[in-house]
GUKOLKOL-124361 format. One line per field, with one value per residue (C-alpha): z, x, y. Coordinates in steps of 0.5 Angstrom, whole numbers, plus 2048, in hexadecimal, padded with zeros to 3 digits. Example, Ala and Ser with C-alpha at 12.3 -4.5 7.8 and 13.67 -1.06 7.14 Angstrom:
<rofis>
up <- [810, 80E] .
east <- [819, 81B] .
north <- [7F7, 7FE] .
</rofis>
This chain:
<rofis>
up <- [828, 825, 81E, 81C, 815, 811, 811, 80A, 808, 803, 7FE, 7FF, 7FF, 7F8, 7F5, 7F7, 7F4, 7EE, 7ED, 7EE, 7EA, 7E3, 7DF, 7E5, 7E7, 7EE, 7F1, 7F8, 7F9, 800, 803, 801, 7FB, 7F5, 7F0, 7E9, 7E4, 7DD, 7D9, 7D4, 7CD, 7CC, 7D2, 7CE, 7C8, 7CB, 7CD, 7C6, 7C3, 7C8, 7C6, 7BF, 7C1, 7C4, 7BF, 7BA, 7BE, 7BE, 7C5, 7C4, 7C0, 7C6, 7CB, 7CE, 7CF, 7D0, 7D1, 7D5, 7DC, 7DE, 7E5, 7E9, 7F0, 7F5, 7FA, 7FE, 802, 803, 7FE, 7FA, 7F3, 7ED, 7E6, 7E2, 7DB, 7D7, 7D9, 7D6, 7D9, 7D8, 7D2, 7D7, 7DC, 7DD, 7E0, 7E6, 7E8, 7EF, 7F0, 7EE, 7E7, 7E9, 7E8, 7EC, 7EB, 7E9, 7E2, 7E1, 7DD, 7DC, 7DF, 7DC, 7DF, 7DB, 7E0, 7E1, 7E6, 7EC, 7E9, 7F0, 7F1, 7EB, 7EC, 7F4, 7F6, 7F0, 7F0, 7F7, 7F6, 7EF, 7F2, 7F8, 7F3, 7EF, 7E9, 7E4, 7E1, 7E2, 7DD, 7DF, 7DA, 7DE, 7DB, 7E0, 7E0, 7D9, 7DA, 7D8, 7DE, 7DE, 7E4, 7E4, 7E9, 7EF, 7F6, 7FB, 7FA, 7F6, 7EF, 7EE, 7E7, 7E6, 7DF, 7DD, 7D5, 7D3, 7CD, 7C6, 7C9, 7C8, 7CE, 7CD, 7D2, 7D6, 7D3, 7D8, 7D5, 7D0, 7C9, 7C7, 7C7, 7C6, 7C7, 7C6, 7CC, 7C8, 7C6, 7CD, 7D0, 7CA, 7C8, 7C0, 7BC, 7B5] .
east <- [7AF, 7B6, 7B7, 7BE, 7C0, 7C6, 7CB, 7CD, 7D4, 7D4, 7D7, 7D1, 7CC, 7CF, 7CE, 7C7, 7C6, 7C9, 7C4, 7BE, 7C0, 7C2, 7C6, 7C8, 7D0, 7D1, 7D8, 7DB, 7DF, 7E2, 7DD, 7D7, 7D3, 7D2, 7CC, 7CD, 7C7, 7C7, 7CB, 7C7, 7C9, 7CE, 7D2, 7D1, 7D3, 7DA, 7DC, 7DB, 7DE, 7E4, 7E5, 7E6, 7EB, 7EF, 7EF, 7F1, 7F7, 7F9, 7F8, 7F8, 7FF, 802, 800, 7FB, 7F3, 7ED, 7E6, 7E0, 7DE, 7E4, 7E4, 7E9, 7EB, 7EC, 7F1, 7ED, 7E9, 7E8, 7E2, 7E3, 7E3, 7E1, 7DE, 7E1, 7DE, 7E4, 7EB, 7F2, 7F5, 7FB, 7FB, 7FB, 7F6, 7F2, 7F7, 7F6, 7EF, 7ED, 7E6, 7DF, 7E2, 7E6, 7EE, 7F4, 7F5, 7FC, 7FA, 7F6, 7F9, 7F3, 7EC, 7E7, 7E0, 7DB, 7D6, 7CF, 7CA, 7CF, 7D4, 7D7, 7DA, 7DE, 7E1, 7E2, 7E2, 7E5, 7EB, 7ED, 7EB, 7EF, 7F5, 7F5, 7F5, 7FB, 7F7, 7FC, 7F7, 7F0, 7EB, 7E5, 7E0, 7DC, 7D6, 7D3, 7D9, 7DA, 7E1, 7E6, 7EB, 7F1, 7F4, 7FB, 801, 7FD, 800, 7FC, 7F5, 7F6, 7F9, 7FF, 7FD, 7F6, 7F4, 7ED, 7EC, 7E6, 7E2, 7E5, 7EC, 7F0, 7F1, 7F8, 7F8, 7FE, 804, 803, 7FD, 802, 7FF, 7FF, 7F7, 7F4, 7ED, 7E8, 7E5, 7DE, 7DE, 7DF, 7DA, 7D4, 7D6, 7D7, 7D3, 7D5] .
north <- [7C4, 7C7, 7C7, 7C7, 7CA, 7C8, 7CE, 7D0, 7D3, 7D9, 7D4, 7D0, 7D6, 7D8, 7D1, 7D2, 7D9, 7D7, 7D1, 7D6, 7DC, 7D9, 7DE, 7E2, 7E2, 7E0, 7E2, 7E2, 7E8, 7E9, 7E4, 7E8, 7E5, 7E9, 7E8, 7EB, 7EB, 7E9, 7EE, 7F2, 7F2, 7F8, 7F4, 7ED, 7F1, 7F4, 7ED, 7EA, 7F0, 7EF, 7E8, 7EA, 7EF, 7EA, 7E5, 7EA, 7EC, 7E5, 7E3, 7DC, 7DC, 7E0, 7DA, 7DD, 7DB, 7E0, 7DF, 7E1, 7DF, 7DB, 7DA, 7DD, 7DA, 7E0, 7E1, 7E6, 7E1, 7D9, 7D8, 7DF, 7DE, 7E2, 7E1, 7E7, 7E9, 7E8, 7E5, 7E4, 7DE, 7DA, 7D5, 7CF, 7D2, 7CC, 7C9, 7CE, 7CB, 7CD, 7CB, 7CE, 7CE, 7D4, 7D4, 7D7, 7DE, 7DD, 7DB, 7E1, 7E7, 7EC, 7EC, 7F1, 7F3, 7F6, 7FA, 7F8, 7FB, 7F8, 7FD, 7FE, 7F7, 7F7, 7FE, 7FD, 7F6, 7F3, 7F8, 7F5, 7EE, 7EE, 7F2, 7ED, 7E7, 7EA, 7EB, 7EF, 7F3, 7F5, 7F9, 7FC, 7FE, 803, 804, 808, 80D, 80C, 80A, 805, 804, 800, 7FD, 7FA, 7F9, 7F5, 7F7, 7F5, 7F6, 7FC, 7FD, 801, 804, 806, 809, 80C, 80C, 811, 810, 811, 80E, 808, 803, 800, 7FA, 7F8, 7F4, 7EF, 7EC, 7E9, 7EC, 7F3, 7F5, 7FC, 7FD, 802, 805, 807, 800, 7FD, 802, 801, 7FA, 7F8, 7FD, 7FA] .
</rofis>
């Protein structure tokens, strides 16, 4: 007797995996499912500190919004989406809802990722996906290599400008985000230590 199994799309599989692994982040990049473990303490504290920095810089008064885990519908494939650690978006970004709690890339001004155990996804594949989707600025807090890297000026699947910042330096964010923000490389890499 033959058994016919239902074929599952990558999007369906991502939904299932997401329900099986609470706390993990499931994304589809270039047609491949990526599963990221829950963040460690320093990762979480970096993002909490970052929220405060954008608040203090007056981002809301400047007409932008910012937050953690805002879904981003990518241009790199028909089911591709990412859930960046942090994003700066247009104030009316919720009007650009696509699907799966994701929003169109044109409302994103900056995305930021803090690397985890799967750091290569953030430093390689996401660079291509975010550039291809026209995200003006992408910041990688690369804890494996102890650097903060700012990518700006998307051109195809690359960024025209890639600037690394070492410990002990200040990281100026591109003016394209709509607010002036300079961040401590050490605090991004280590988390909020106050």
